[in-house]
Backbone of each chain as ProteinMPNN parsed JSONL, in Angstrom:
{"seq_chain_A": "MKFAIQINEGPYQHQASDSAYFFTKAALEKGHEVFRVFFYHDGVNNASRLTTPPQDDRNVVARWAELAEQHDLDMVVCVAAAQRRGMVDEGEMQRNGKDATNIDPRFRISGLGQLVEAAIQSDRLVVFGD", "coords_chain_A": {"N_chain_A": [[104.657, 103.892, 123.921], [103.699, 103.024, 120.451], [102.838, 105.114, 118.172], [101.393, 105.891, 115.09], [100.798, 108.26, 112.54], [98.762, 110.088, 110.669], [98.52, 112.425, 107.47], [95.896, 114.318, 106.048], [95.623, 116.581, 104.832], [97.154, 119.835, 103.173], [99.796, 121.904, 103.522], [98.908, 125.074, 105.622], [96.753, 125.694, 104.8], [93.988, 124.691, 106.388], [94.705, 123.571, 109.309], [95.191, 121.25, 109.915], [97.856, 119.958, 109.201], [99.622, 121.55, 111.31], [98.767, 121.25, 113.705], [98.921, 118.187, 113.462], [101.814, 118.324, 113.545], [102.631, 119.374, 115.917], [101.414, 117.445, 117.765], [103.209, 115.026, 117.09], [105.463, 116.391, 118.069], [105.102, 116.709, 120.874], [104.728, 113.727, 121.259], [107.081, 112.734, 120.966], [108.959, 113.745, 122.486], [107.411, 112.842, 124.793], [108.959, 110.472, 125.004], [107.563, 108.688, 123.578], [107.599, 106.367, 120.723], [107.18, 107.107, 117.283], [106.137, 105.292, 114.46], [105.518, 105.939, 111.72], [104.897, 108.535, 109.239], [102.325, 109.616, 107.581], [101.545, 111.182, 104.877], [98.549, 111.505, 103.273], [96.008, 111.795, 100.394], [95.219, 115.357, 99.849], [97.391, 115.991, 101.923], [100.177, 115.273, 100.79], [101.072, 117.459, 99.627], [102.621, 118.757, 101.886], [105.14, 117.546, 101.298], [106.538, 119.407, 99.797], [109.829, 120.707, 98.522], [109.903, 122.953, 97.575], [108.545, 124.661, 99.053], [108.564, 127.769, 99.952], [107.499, 130.189, 102.4], [106.555, 133.439, 103.66], [109.152, 135.291, 105.588], [108.553, 135.694, 108.313], [106.511, 133.771, 109.117], [105.911, 130.402, 109.36], [107.521, 127.571, 108.276], [106.526, 124.914, 106.887], [106.729, 122.619, 105.525], [110.001, 122.492, 106.229], [109.992, 122.192, 108.994], [108.756, 119.948, 109.356], [110.923, 118.458, 108.094], [112.957, 118.727, 109.635], [112.353, 117.909, 112.178], [111.913, 115.122, 111.342], [114.751, 114.673, 110.724], [116.215, 115.027, 113.433], [114.768, 112.962, 114.826], [114.994, 110.863, 113.411], [112.736, 110.122, 111.516], [110.337, 108.234, 109.849], [108.636, 109.619, 106.895], [106.41, 109.265, 105.237], [105.156, 109.602, 101.671], [101.999, 109.275, 99.962], [101.495, 107.519, 96.944], [99.813, 107.576, 94.712], [98.436, 110.083, 95.578], [100.204, 111.421, 95.277], [101.025, 111.55, 92.386], [99.423, 112.903, 91.194], [98.975, 115.008, 91.938], [101.407, 116.164, 91.469], [103.938, 115.753, 92.715], [106.809, 115.175, 92.503], [109.709, 112.142, 93.036], [112.882, 111.32, 92.113], [112.881, 108.7, 91.531], [110.402, 108.408, 90.554], [110.194, 110.612, 88.64], [111.725, 109.923, 86.32], [110.259, 107.285, 85.792], [107.744, 108.405, 84.958], [108.756, 110.202, 83.113], [109.256, 112.964, 83.71], [110.376, 116.48, 83.664], [111.583, 117.196, 86.428], [112.096, 117.116, 90.18], [110.65, 117.495, 93.223], [110.04, 116.959, 95.921], [110.885, 117.046, 99.566], [114.334, 115.74, 100.523], [113.705, 114.343, 102.785], [111.495, 113.428, 102.981], [109.554, 110.322, 101.613], [108.669, 108.451, 98.449], [105.735, 106.261, 98.343], [103.718, 103.384, 98.759], [100.051, 102.938, 99.39], [100.153, 100.489, 101.204], [102.142, 101.236, 103.364], [100.077, 102.744, 105.073], [98.608, 100.919, 105.728], [100.444, 99.135, 107.336], [101.578, 100.753, 109.028], [99.115, 100.952, 110.485], [98.891, 98.884, 111.634], [101.357, 98.008, 112.668], [101.301, 99.792, 114.678], [100.854, 101.501, 118.16], [98.607, 102.914, 118.134], [96.908, 104.908, 115.575], [96.279, 107.991, 114.454], [94.708, 110.376, 113.092], [95.002, 112.983, 111.233], [92.992, 115.95, 109.837], [91.163, 117.642, 107.346]], "CA_chain_A": [[104.017, 103.185, 122.991], [104.057, 103.283, 119.263], [102.09, 106.255, 117.397], [101.473, 106.148, 113.489], [100.283, 109.491, 111.989], [98.26, 110.479, 109.052], [97.854, 114.028, 107.675], [95.273, 114.962, 105.131], [95.186, 118.09, 104.548], [97.595, 120.476, 103.098], [100.167, 123.037, 104.494], [98.739, 126.298, 104.861], [94.884, 125.161, 104.336], [93.636, 125.227, 107.727], [95.419, 123.499, 110.677], [95.902, 119.946, 110.3], [99.311, 119.835, 109.274], [100.494, 122.049, 112.209], [98.528, 120.367, 114.699], [99.82, 116.489, 113.199], [103.443, 118.498, 113.953], [102.491, 119.684, 117.359], [101.16, 116.137, 118.592], [104.3, 114.282, 116.92], [106.803, 116.498, 119.023], [104.931, 115.901, 121.984], [104.878, 112.255, 121.305], [108.424, 112.3, 120.944], [109.262, 114.5, 123.925], [107.654, 112.075, 126.326], [109.436, 109.27, 125.17], [107.026, 107.973, 122.886], [108.248, 106.075, 119.121], [106.411, 107.57, 116.19], [106.807, 104.744, 113.559], [105.682, 106.369, 110.795], [103.991, 110.145, 109.578], [101.64, 108.948, 106.162], [100.815, 112.282, 104.102], [97.311, 111.009, 102.188], [95.256, 113.723, 99.767], [96.223, 116.772, 99.965], [98.465, 115.954, 102.887], [101.237, 115.072, 99.776], [101.508, 118.623, 99.486], [103.377, 119.073, 103.106], [106.319, 117.229, 101.317], [107.847, 119.59, 98.7], [111.034, 121.106, 99.024], [110.073, 124.283, 96.955], [108.011, 125.678, 99.684], [109.043, 129.534, 100.783], [106.4, 131.319, 102.829], [107.076, 134.394, 104.35], [110.395, 135.332, 106.656], [107.947, 135.708, 109.535], [105.685, 132.641, 108.823], [106.455, 129.254, 110.326], [108.095, 126.88, 107.406], [106.01, 123.717, 107.681], [107.948, 121.838, 105.572], [111.375, 122.053, 106.901], [109.768, 121.926, 110.301], [109.108, 118.58, 109.596], [112.031, 117.537, 107.841], [114.014, 118.961, 110.846], [111.858, 117.11, 113.111], [112.556, 113.962, 110.823], [115.825, 114.76, 111.381], [116.488, 114.907, 114.901], [114.309, 111.434, 115.567], [115.134, 109.449, 112.69], [110.991, 109.934, 111.165], [109.993, 107.757, 108.396], [107.543, 109.826, 106.196], [106.128, 108.572, 103.681], [104.069, 110.389, 100.733], [101.319, 108.349, 98.714], [102.412, 107.324, 95.546], [99.121, 107.832, 93.878], [98.177, 111.048, 95.706], [101.559, 112.409, 95.106], [100.867, 111.619, 91.389], [97.667, 113.307, 91.09], [99.208, 116.449, 92.28], [102.723, 116.74, 90.889], [104.876, 115.642, 93.695], [107.799, 114.072, 92.365], [111.141, 112.196, 93.175], [113.821, 111.114, 91.378], [111.932, 107.531, 91.086], [108.597, 108.952, 89.473], [110.268, 111.596, 87.35], [112.706, 108.611, 85.687], [109.249, 106.334, 85.526], [106.938, 109.078, 84.138], [108.986, 110.936, 82.188], [108.92, 114.232, 83.975], [111.924, 117.171, 83.856], [112.283, 117.757, 87.756], [111.822, 116.438, 91.538], [110.437, 118.677, 94.317], [110.557, 116.132, 97.311], [112.516, 116.979, 100.58], [114.589, 114.017, 100.702], [113.596, 113.953, 104.144], [110.207, 112.517, 102.838], [109.969, 109.303, 100.564], [106.852, 107.944, 97.971], [105.432, 104.855, 98.531], [102.301, 103.258, 98.445], [98.987, 102.468, 100.594], [100.406, 99.218, 102.321], [102.392, 101.553, 104.365], [99.594, 102.818, 106.249], [98.218, 99.946, 106.42], [101.864, 98.205, 107.84], [101.889, 101.842, 110.158], [98.54, 100.969, 111.526], [98.783, 97.439, 112.035], [102.145, 97.887, 113.483], [101.315, 100.8, 115.934], [99.209, 100.885, 119.144], [97.271, 104.013, 117.668], [96.658, 105.776, 114.822], [95.75, 109.421, 114.891], [94.245, 111.207, 111.875], [94.675, 114.834, 110.889], [92.817, 116.162, 108.259], [90.164, 118.652, 106.813]], "C_chain_A": [[104.036, 103.969, 121.684], [103.142, 103.919, 118.486], [102.147, 105.979, 115.785], [100.752, 107.515, 113.623], [100.063, 109.643, 111.179], [97.599, 111.537, 108.664], [96.953, 113.808, 106.247], [94.967, 115.442, 104.164], [96.838, 118.791, 104.154], [98.349, 121.283, 103.84], [99.76, 124.447, 104.371], [97.253, 126.292, 105.114], [94.407, 125.739, 105.908], [94.441, 124.997, 108.829], [95.682, 122.188, 110.889], [97.235, 119.525, 110.367], [100.075, 119.961, 110.989], [100.246, 121.238, 113.484], [99.169, 118.759, 114.573], [101.518, 117.139, 113.834], [103.802, 118.956, 115.071], [102.89, 118.467, 118.322], [102.355, 115.123, 118.608], [104.74, 114.582, 117.787], [106.6, 115.891, 120.173], [104.742, 114.504, 121.934], [105.972, 111.74, 121.829], [108.892, 112.927, 122.225], [108.891, 113.699, 124.701], [107.886, 110.651, 126.223], [108.325, 108.053, 124.225], [107.819, 107.272, 121.119], [107.08, 106.404, 117.907], [106.677, 106.23, 115.015], [106.733, 105.068, 112.327], [104.645, 107.552, 110.597], [103.587, 109.347, 107.503], [100.767, 110.391, 105.555], [99.951, 111.291, 102.773], [97.041, 112.181, 101.563], [95.929, 114.326, 99.885], [97.531, 117.184, 100.954], [100.067, 115.989, 101.831], [102.174, 116.432, 99.683], [102.913, 119.15, 100.59], [104.955, 118.593, 102.621], [107.632, 118.191, 100.572], [108.538, 121.04, 99.155], [110.954, 122.388, 98.404], [109.329, 125.472, 97.665], [108.993, 126.853, 99.928], [107.688, 130.376, 100.734], [107.626, 132.554, 103.444], [107.848, 134.402, 105.328], [109.684, 134.82, 107.961], [106.973, 134.614, 110.163], [106.48, 131.5, 109.375], [106.631, 128.31, 108.725], [107.663, 125.43, 107.821], [106.89, 123.133, 106.963], [109.21, 121.348, 106.076], [111.453, 122.007, 108.363], [109.135, 120.752, 110.356], [110.139, 117.836, 109.37], [113.093, 117.39, 108.688], [113.412, 117.93, 112.102], [112.345, 115.12, 112.443], [113.797, 113.817, 110.995], [116.633, 114.05, 112.448], [115.749, 113.226, 115.554], [114.119, 110.463, 115.154], [113.359, 109.01, 111.973], [110.681, 109.235, 109.954], [108.445, 108.207, 107.796], [107.092, 109.729, 105.252], [104.988, 109.417, 102.889], [103.256, 109.487, 99.654], [101.585, 108.812, 97.831], [101.191, 108.353, 94.339], [98.984, 109.082, 94.035], [99.094, 112.193, 95.453], [101.394, 112.597, 93.657], [100.238, 112.544, 90.613], [98.126, 114.849, 90.986], [100.946, 116.832, 92.086], [103.446, 116.405, 91.644], [105.28, 114.397, 93.601], [109.012, 114.066, 93.137], [111.502, 111.805, 91.958], [112.912, 109.897, 90.514], [111.075, 107.86, 90.275], [109.078, 109.67, 88.541], [110.918, 110.355, 86.503], [111.329, 107.81, 84.72], [107.998, 107.373, 84.632], [107.434, 110.636, 83.684], [109.136, 112.461, 82.48], [110.358, 115.018, 83.511], [112.345, 117.569, 85.226], [111.56, 116.987, 89.042], [111.549, 118.032, 92.092], [109.918, 118.016, 95.654], [111.415, 116.406, 97.935], [112.724, 115.517, 100.329], [114.584, 113.949, 102.016], [112.248, 112.805, 104.088], [110.741, 111.714, 101.604], [108.925, 108.811, 100.014], [106.856, 106.418, 98.132], [103.889, 104.689, 98.411], [101.67, 102.934, 100.035], [99.319, 101.697, 101.434], [101.282, 99.736, 103.041], [101.964, 102.108, 105.056], [98.893, 101.839, 106.803], [99.627, 99.247, 107.436], [101.669, 99.06, 109.177], [100.343, 101.392, 111.145], [98.061, 99.855, 111.889], [100.09, 97.511, 113.281], [101.892, 98.785, 114.784], [100.566, 100.847, 116.537], [98.336, 101.771, 118.794], [97.786, 104.975, 116.406], [96.087, 106.856, 114.347], [95.93, 110.216, 113.468], [94.067, 112.595, 111.883], [94.111, 115.252, 109.984], [91.506, 117.831, 108.351], [88.653, 118.587, 107.759]], "O_chain_A": [[104.282, 105.174, 121.618], [102.419, 103.082, 117.946], [103.295, 105.861, 115.358], [100.192, 107.851, 114.666], [100.964, 109.459, 110.36], [96.486, 111.845, 109.091], [97.445, 113.077, 105.387], [94.391, 115.153, 103.115], [97.769, 118.313, 104.801], [97.842, 121.581, 104.922], [100.056, 125.099, 103.37], [96.784, 127.199, 105.801], [94.478, 126.875, 106.378], [94.936, 125.964, 109.409], [96.318, 121.838, 111.883], [97.74, 118.892, 111.294], [100.701, 119.131, 111.648], [101.108, 120.694, 114.174], [99.804, 118.239, 115.49], [102.26, 116.407, 114.49], [104.982, 119.042, 115.41], [103.815, 118.291, 119.115], [102.644, 114.468, 119.61], [104.813, 113.751, 118.692], [107.274, 114.98, 120.654], [104.523, 114.116, 123.081], [106.126, 110.844, 122.659], [109.244, 112.083, 123.049], [109.718, 113.454, 125.579], [107.372, 109.777, 126.92], [108.403, 106.827, 124.29], [108.604, 108.016, 120.53], [106.083, 105.683, 117.87], [107.851, 106.321, 114.658], [107.642, 104.686, 111.59], [103.723, 107.726, 111.394], [104.311, 108.848, 106.641], [99.571, 110.589, 105.769], [100.403, 110.672, 101.81], [97.499, 113.288, 101.847], [97.139, 114.158, 100.031], [98.32, 118.128, 100.901], [100.986, 116.726, 102.189], [103.4, 116.547, 99.665], [103.921, 119.746, 100.21], [105.926, 119.019, 103.246], [108.855, 118.054, 100.593], [108.112, 122.009, 99.782], [111.933, 123.103, 98.619], [109.306, 126.657, 97.331], [110.2, 126.66, 100.079], [107.055, 130.928, 99.835], [108.847, 132.573, 103.592], [107.54, 133.599, 106.209], [110.042, 133.822, 108.587], [106.686, 134.532, 111.358], [107.62, 131.669, 109.809], [105.658, 128.469, 107.987], [108.166, 124.807, 108.756], [107.982, 122.977, 107.509], [109.503, 120.175, 106.31], [112.499, 121.849, 108.992], [108.875, 120.379, 111.5], [110.451, 116.838, 110.02], [113.923, 116.482, 108.717], [114.168, 117.288, 112.831], [112.924, 114.229, 113.064], [114.125, 112.733, 111.477], [117.349, 113.048, 112.454], [116.181, 112.571, 116.502], [113.558, 109.468, 115.613], [112.897, 107.869, 111.953], [110.841, 109.893, 108.926], [107.398, 107.592, 108.001], [107.565, 110.275, 104.256], [104.006, 109.847, 103.495], [103.797, 109.051, 98.638], [101.873, 109.983, 97.581], [101.431, 109.279, 93.564], [99.252, 109.733, 93.025], [98.897, 113.408, 95.419], [101.566, 113.771, 93.33], [100.564, 112.881, 89.475], [97.733, 115.677, 90.164], [101.493, 117.787, 92.637], [104.403, 117.05, 91.213], [104.9, 113.295, 93.996], [109.508, 115.027, 93.726], [110.815, 111.848, 90.938], [112.426, 109.98, 89.386], [111.143, 107.449, 89.117], [108.529, 109.539, 87.447], [109.988, 109.816, 85.903], [111.273, 107.714, 83.494], [107.445, 106.88, 83.649], [106.885, 111.732, 83.794], [109.14, 113.218, 81.509], [111.314, 114.376, 83.076], [113.374, 118.237, 85.331], [110.539, 116.322, 88.865], [111.926, 119.144, 91.722], [109.336, 118.765, 96.439], [112.583, 116.288, 97.563], [111.982, 114.566, 100.082], [115.584, 113.428, 102.508], [112.029, 111.804, 104.77], [111.688, 111.966, 100.859], [108.001, 108.59, 100.798], [107.791, 105.621, 98.055], [103.056, 105.535, 98.085], [102.177, 102.772, 101.144], [98.927, 101.94, 102.575], [101.672, 98.845, 103.796], [102.692, 102.427, 105.996], [98.567, 101.753, 107.987], [99.207, 98.86, 108.526], [101.59, 98.489, 110.264], [100.396, 101.479, 112.372], [96.954, 99.732, 112.412], [99.934, 97.19, 114.46], [102.323, 98.4, 115.871], [99.456, 100.46, 116.17], [97.169, 101.527, 119.101], [98.839, 105.61, 116.354], [95.132, 106.568, 113.625], [96.976, 110.562, 112.918], [93.168, 113.237, 112.427], [94.69, 114.98, 108.932], [91.254, 118.669, 109.217], [87.716, 119.335, 107.478]]}, "seq_chain_B": "MSTLHTVNKSPFEKSSLDACLTHVSGGANVLLLEDGVYAATKGTAVEQRVKEALDSVKLFVLGPDLLARGLSEERVIDGINVVDYAGFVDLAAENDKVQAWL", "coords_chain_B": {"N_chain_B": [[86.971, 99.283, 126.766], [87.561, 102.218, 125.795], [87.252, 105.1, 123.488], [89.0, 107.939, 121.988], [87.443, 110.613, 120.937], [88.199, 113.014, 118.482], [87.896, 116.247, 117.388], [87.624, 118.848, 114.696], [86.022, 120.936, 113.706], [84.492, 123.67, 113.924], [81.19, 124.104, 115.03], [79.39, 125.521, 114.583], [80.45, 125.879, 111.721], [80.224, 122.946, 110.45], [78.781, 119.726, 111.094], [80.007, 118.016, 112.324], [80.624, 117.922, 115.279], [77.816, 117.655, 116.397], [77.577, 115.277, 115.303], [79.091, 113.412, 116.204], [78.572, 113.531, 118.983], [76.463, 112.572, 118.991], [76.791, 110.199, 118.126], [78.243, 108.733, 120.278], [79.101, 106.818, 123.023], [78.347, 106.207, 126.303], [80.837, 107.454, 129.073], [83.088, 107.266, 126.883], [85.703, 110.091, 125.483], [85.931, 112.96, 124.393], [87.648, 115.316, 122.654], [88.166, 118.605, 121.488], [89.496, 120.406, 119.137], [91.535, 122.618, 116.791], [89.332, 124.455, 114.927], [87.255, 123.067, 116.354], [87.498, 124.227, 119.224], [85.204, 126.336, 119.539], [83.136, 125.166, 120.112], [83.187, 124.463, 122.792], [83.174, 126.902, 123.948], [81.428, 129.319, 126.54], [78.006, 130.641, 126.458], [77.189, 130.468, 123.46], [75.044, 128.933, 121.378], [74.963, 126.543, 120.807], [75.595, 125.692, 123.572], [74.419, 124.317, 125.737], [73.792, 121.677, 124.398], [76.366, 120.754, 124.474], [76.539, 121.061, 127.271], [74.615, 119.281, 128.443], [75.703, 116.359, 127.036], [78.075, 116.505, 128.676], [76.924, 115.08, 130.496], [77.325, 112.461, 130.233], [79.744, 112.051, 128.855], [83.334, 112.084, 128.743], [84.634, 115.753, 128.369], [87.239, 117.437, 126.472], [89.739, 119.892, 125.632], [91.681, 121.601, 123.634], [94.369, 123.779, 124.697], [96.187, 125.345, 123.353], [94.688, 125.931, 121.16], [92.773, 127.413, 121.985], [94.28, 129.737, 122.733], [95.253, 130.634, 120.46], [93.144, 131.841, 119.007], [92.172, 133.71, 120.27], [90.936, 133.579, 122.672], [90.233, 132.943, 126.323], [90.886, 130.989, 129.173], [88.906, 131.45, 131.333], [86.537, 131.331, 129.722], [85.6, 128.82, 129.08], [83.395, 126.456, 129.223], [82.066, 124.868, 132.694], [83.717, 121.896, 133.66], [84.539, 120.799, 131.766], [88.003, 119.98, 130.471], [90.777, 121.45, 130.069], [93.7, 121.135, 128.217], [97.307, 120.563, 127.04], [99.212, 120.184, 123.974], [100.958, 117.516, 125.295], [99.051, 116.798, 126.943], [96.949, 116.011, 125.039], [98.396, 113.92, 123.656], [98.755, 112.071, 125.992], [95.997, 111.598, 126.503], [95.361, 110.181, 124.145], [97.029, 107.997, 124.476], [95.974, 107.391, 126.479], [93.346, 106.102, 125.985], [91.86, 103.23, 123.791], [91.833, 103.686, 121.208], [91.916, 106.273, 118.879], [89.549, 108.175, 117.314], [89.153, 110.525, 114.386], [86.589, 113.249, 114.119], [86.086, 113.606, 110.953]], "CA_chain_B": [[86.935, 99.474, 125.521], [87.146, 103.222, 125.423], [87.582, 106.155, 122.721], [89.46, 109.345, 122.009], [87.248, 110.803, 119.773], [88.803, 114.396, 118.3], [86.468, 117.223, 116.614], [88.262, 119.736, 114.234], [86.042, 121.789, 113.104], [83.412, 124.344, 114.84], [79.588, 123.83, 115.634], [78.718, 126.961, 113.527], [80.687, 125.724, 110.275], [79.939, 121.825, 110.252], [77.945, 119.062, 112.211], [80.66, 117.087, 112.979], [80.53, 117.722, 117.022], [77.125, 116.924, 116.665], [77.282, 113.438, 114.904], [80.38, 112.674, 117.414], [77.963, 113.382, 120.352], [75.246, 111.51, 118.663], [77.103, 108.702, 118.189], [79.387, 108.512, 121.357], [78.405, 106.215, 124.375], [78.813, 107.033, 127.822], [82.482, 107.007, 129.015], [83.827, 108.192, 125.581], [86.324, 111.234, 125.523], [85.84, 114.184, 123.541], [88.71, 115.981, 122.115], [87.663, 119.478, 120.359], [90.67, 120.981, 118.867], [91.121, 123.817, 115.898], [88.171, 125.38, 114.94], [86.148, 123.033, 117.441], [87.523, 124.798, 120.177], [84.584, 127.206, 119.75], [82.157, 124.61, 120.941], [83.727, 125.17, 124.541], [83.0, 128.102, 125.218], [80.309, 129.437, 127.095], [76.993, 131.592, 125.844], [76.819, 129.731, 122.391], [74.085, 128.35, 120.682], [75.431, 125.389, 121.253], [76.296, 125.68, 124.773], [73.376, 123.593, 126.401], [73.984, 120.817, 123.967], [77.544, 120.575, 125.194], [76.653, 120.623, 128.763], [73.797, 118.094, 128.481], [76.641, 115.863, 126.268], [78.845, 116.374, 130.004], [76.359, 114.058, 131.816], [77.687, 110.799, 129.789], [80.997, 111.978, 128.152], [84.327, 113.704, 129.408], [85.386, 116.433, 127.333], [88.498, 118.206, 126.78], [89.755, 121.236, 124.761], [93.116, 121.859, 123.334], [94.55, 124.964, 125.145], [96.884, 125.916, 122.464], [94.106, 126.436, 119.821], [91.355, 128.214, 122.629], [94.959, 131.185, 123.301], [95.155, 131.299, 119.28], [91.6, 131.957, 118.619], [91.938, 134.923, 121.698], [89.682, 133.054, 124.189], [90.98, 132.5, 127.365], [90.243, 129.574, 129.715], [87.672, 131.573, 132.017], [85.374, 131.58, 128.961], [85.471, 127.457, 128.907], [82.162, 125.913, 130.034], [82.535, 124.332, 133.806], [83.739, 120.597, 133.582], [85.211, 120.605, 130.074], [89.17, 119.907, 130.709], [91.739, 122.075, 129.328], [95.253, 119.835, 127.986], [98.281, 121.243, 125.745], [99.795, 118.661, 123.288], [101.469, 116.514, 126.121], [97.86, 115.978, 127.751], [96.631, 115.388, 123.706], [99.225, 112.784, 123.692], [98.515, 111.411, 126.997], [94.6, 111.319, 125.775], [95.215, 109.081, 122.526], [97.822, 106.587, 124.666], [94.979, 106.396, 127.878], [92.281, 105.486, 125.374], [91.968, 102.535, 123.167], [91.523, 104.058, 119.813], [91.683, 107.665, 118.135], [88.736, 108.393, 116.089], [88.663, 111.769, 114.02], [85.309, 113.337, 113.474], [86.833, 114.631, 109.872]], "C_chain_B": [[86.585, 101.269, 125.051], [88.047, 104.494, 124.329], [88.153, 107.365, 122.78], [88.578, 109.959, 120.757], [87.514, 112.661, 119.654], [87.85, 114.987, 117.055], [87.211, 118.757, 116.343], [87.785, 121.163, 113.925], [84.707, 122.585, 114.336], [82.086, 124.454, 114.57], [79.046, 124.558, 114.625], [79.398, 126.928, 112.17], [80.153, 124.677, 110.0], [79.487, 121.01, 111.343], [78.737, 118.177, 112.68], [80.769, 117.079, 114.268], [79.024, 117.271, 116.985], [76.556, 115.458, 116.343], [78.351, 112.607, 115.604], [79.257, 113.007, 118.646], [76.852, 112.493, 120.485], [75.614, 110.21, 118.687], [77.626, 108.056, 119.356], [78.408, 107.956, 122.394], [78.966, 106.553, 125.309], [80.424, 105.964, 128.041], [83.297, 107.141, 128.375], [84.689, 109.602, 126.249], [86.278, 112.165, 124.162], [86.695, 115.046, 123.331], [88.055, 117.373, 121.362], [89.372, 120.602, 120.426], [90.319, 122.111, 117.353], [89.968, 124.405, 116.13], [87.209, 124.711, 116.245], [86.627, 123.419, 118.675], [85.881, 125.971, 120.576], [83.507, 126.755, 120.711], [82.205, 124.459, 122.533], [83.591, 126.222, 125.226], [81.654, 128.498, 125.312], [79.364, 130.647, 126.519], [76.797, 131.082, 124.481], [75.795, 129.485, 122.293], [74.037, 127.066, 120.866], [75.51, 124.721, 122.631], [75.078, 124.663, 125.359], [73.56, 122.297, 125.902], [75.339, 120.215, 124.323], [77.604, 120.536, 126.674], [75.872, 119.473, 128.928], [74.901, 116.678, 127.959], [77.645, 115.653, 127.861], [78.174, 115.649, 131.078], [77.009, 112.905, 131.35], [78.824, 110.873, 129.28], [81.925, 112.995, 128.689], [84.715, 114.182, 128.072], [86.369, 117.365, 127.628], [88.565, 119.533, 125.458], [91.09, 121.148, 124.578], [93.25, 123.398, 124.057], [95.127, 126.115, 123.96], [96.123, 126.61, 121.304], [92.986, 127.344, 120.504], [92.611, 129.927, 122.217], [94.72, 131.271, 121.598], [94.095, 131.761, 118.932], [91.593, 133.587, 119.81], [90.913, 134.786, 122.829], [90.506, 132.477, 125.215], [90.378, 131.602, 128.283], [89.27, 130.024, 130.941], [86.403, 131.591, 130.731], [84.756, 129.959, 128.779], [84.382, 126.841, 130.214], [82.721, 125.004, 131.326], [82.57, 122.819, 133.102], [84.359, 119.64, 132.153], [86.686, 121.419, 130.74], [89.837, 120.618, 130.074], [93.291, 121.391, 129.217], [96.017, 120.706, 127.152], [98.377, 119.907, 125.134], [100.015, 117.674, 123.998], [99.902, 115.925, 126.324], [96.98, 115.327, 125.694], [97.567, 113.821, 124.053], [98.752, 111.649, 124.805], [96.775, 110.961, 126.892], [94.787, 110.097, 124.987], [96.124, 107.555, 123.245], [96.72, 105.954, 125.428], [93.914, 105.984, 127.175], [92.988, 104.27, 124.302], [92.718, 102.604, 121.524], [91.511, 105.472, 119.877], [90.862, 107.974, 117.0], [88.169, 110.134, 115.389], [87.067, 112.073, 112.909], [85.699, 114.185, 112.15], [85.472, 115.192, 108.707]], "O_chain_B": [[85.703, 101.613, 124.265], [89.256, 104.706, 124.424], [87.796, 108.019, 123.76], [89.017, 109.788, 119.619], [87.125, 113.452, 120.514], [87.293, 114.399, 116.128], [87.397, 119.616, 117.204], [88.463, 122.188, 113.853], [84.216, 122.039, 115.325], [81.904, 125.117, 113.549], [78.221, 124.082, 113.846], [79.071, 127.815, 111.381], [79.298, 124.898, 109.142], [79.698, 121.403, 112.49], [78.26, 117.425, 113.53], [81.106, 115.953, 114.632], [78.899, 116.277, 117.7], [75.635, 114.779, 116.796], [78.445, 111.38, 115.568], [79.483, 112.114, 119.462], [76.389, 111.891, 121.454], [74.968, 109.266, 119.142], [77.476, 106.839, 119.463], [77.281, 108.387, 122.634], [80.031, 107.17, 125.292], [80.896, 104.885, 127.681], [84.425, 107.192, 128.865], [84.369, 110.084, 127.335], [86.656, 111.812, 123.045], [86.46, 115.957, 124.124], [87.275, 117.039, 120.47], [89.995, 121.195, 121.306], [89.186, 122.352, 116.937], [89.568, 124.817, 117.219], [86.561, 125.432, 117.004], [86.015, 122.773, 119.525], [85.585, 126.289, 121.729], [83.031, 127.372, 121.664], [81.229, 124.36, 123.277], [83.737, 126.531, 126.408], [80.796, 128.195, 124.483], [79.963, 131.642, 126.111], [75.654, 131.473, 124.246], [75.181, 129.813, 123.308], [72.965, 126.505, 121.095], [75.496, 123.505, 122.825], [75.559, 123.721, 124.729], [73.539, 121.462, 126.806], [75.323, 118.993, 124.464], [78.566, 120.056, 127.274], [76.394, 118.566, 129.576], [74.794, 115.786, 128.801], [77.904, 114.477, 128.115], [78.58, 115.542, 132.235], [77.333, 112.179, 132.29], [79.297, 109.755, 129.08], [81.705, 114.166, 129.0], [85.007, 113.552, 127.055], [86.464, 117.998, 128.679], [87.698, 119.915, 124.671], [91.724, 120.557, 125.453], [92.286, 124.159, 123.976], [94.727, 127.255, 123.726], [96.574, 127.53, 120.622], [92.274, 128.013, 119.754], [92.171, 130.936, 121.667], [93.859, 132.112, 121.335], [94.447, 132.5, 118.012], [90.634, 134.357, 119.762], [90.327, 135.575, 123.57], [91.368, 131.627, 124.991], [89.168, 131.451, 128.118], [88.793, 129.1, 131.601], [85.282, 131.945, 131.098], [83.597, 129.809, 128.393], [84.464, 126.782, 131.441], [83.771, 124.393, 131.122], [81.766, 122.481, 132.234], [84.507, 118.473, 131.791], [86.807, 122.547, 131.217], [89.422, 120.474, 128.924], [93.933, 121.19, 130.248], [95.426, 121.595, 126.54], [97.875, 118.851, 125.52], [99.408, 116.667, 123.635], [99.576, 114.802, 125.939], [96.592, 114.176, 125.497], [97.145, 112.855, 124.689], [98.433, 110.507, 124.476], [96.478, 109.838, 127.3], [94.269, 109.038, 125.341], [96.008, 106.412, 122.804], [96.375, 104.773, 125.384], [93.26, 105.244, 127.91], [94.181, 104.241, 124.0], [93.606, 101.98, 120.945], [91.099, 105.974, 120.923], [91.322, 108.046, 115.861], [87.17, 110.759, 115.744], [86.625, 111.629, 111.849], [85.64, 115.411, 112.24], [85.728, 115.969, 107.788]]}, "name": "protein", "num_of_chains": 2, "seq": "MKFAIQINEGPYQHQASDSAYFFTKAALEKGHEVFRVFFYHDGVNNASRLTTPPQDDRNVVARWAELAEQHDLDMVVCVAAAQRRGMVDEGEMQRNGKDATNIDPRFRISGLGQLVEAAIQSDRLVVFGDMSTLHTVNKSPFEKSSLDACLTHVSGGANVLLLEDGVYAATKGTAVEQRVKEALDSVKLFVLGPDLLARGLSEERVIDGINVVDYAGFVDLAAENDKVQAWL"}
């Protein structure tokens, strides 16, 4: 079965990103396909490559990036939500005249159409948030 | 058409569980996760409400989130099924859609 995952909450806030991660991992382990993970609203903060949690704490961003690496996951960050929160990739840096980028390379910035497409293409859309 | 409803907030903090239980129709499945697991425990102010809901809907609770809060499975109201993340995935697959009560 094809799953799409939507995350509306940032890391280390409550539990949405953790729940979504463990759900996604369990789905992949069961042989399901995860069509896309879409980060929306404060969820875009899950994509910051500059995240540095204490060593004895989980690294939410690195954990997503590793899972994406292992399973070739498509992890999309909403562009409008990202711009508001200062989440920047190379393209956005140049387009908006910024002097830095902060998105982990396993994530990509794109539009809301990617969420709509994921909802259409997948059998289930599972939403995690606050 | 069956729906899996997910509730992730404590009934003592938000009204999402009450809204969900008021809305759902017979045969629906409701999964309590994150702080929502508090609603699955015995001896709370919402226990009666939850027990009544069991007459018409199936209730599930995410085991890892119970354990993370120091709640053992013995404290779960009879009739509520404890599932792990793999069980959560199965529930999402078995139902036609998943509705998060955020």
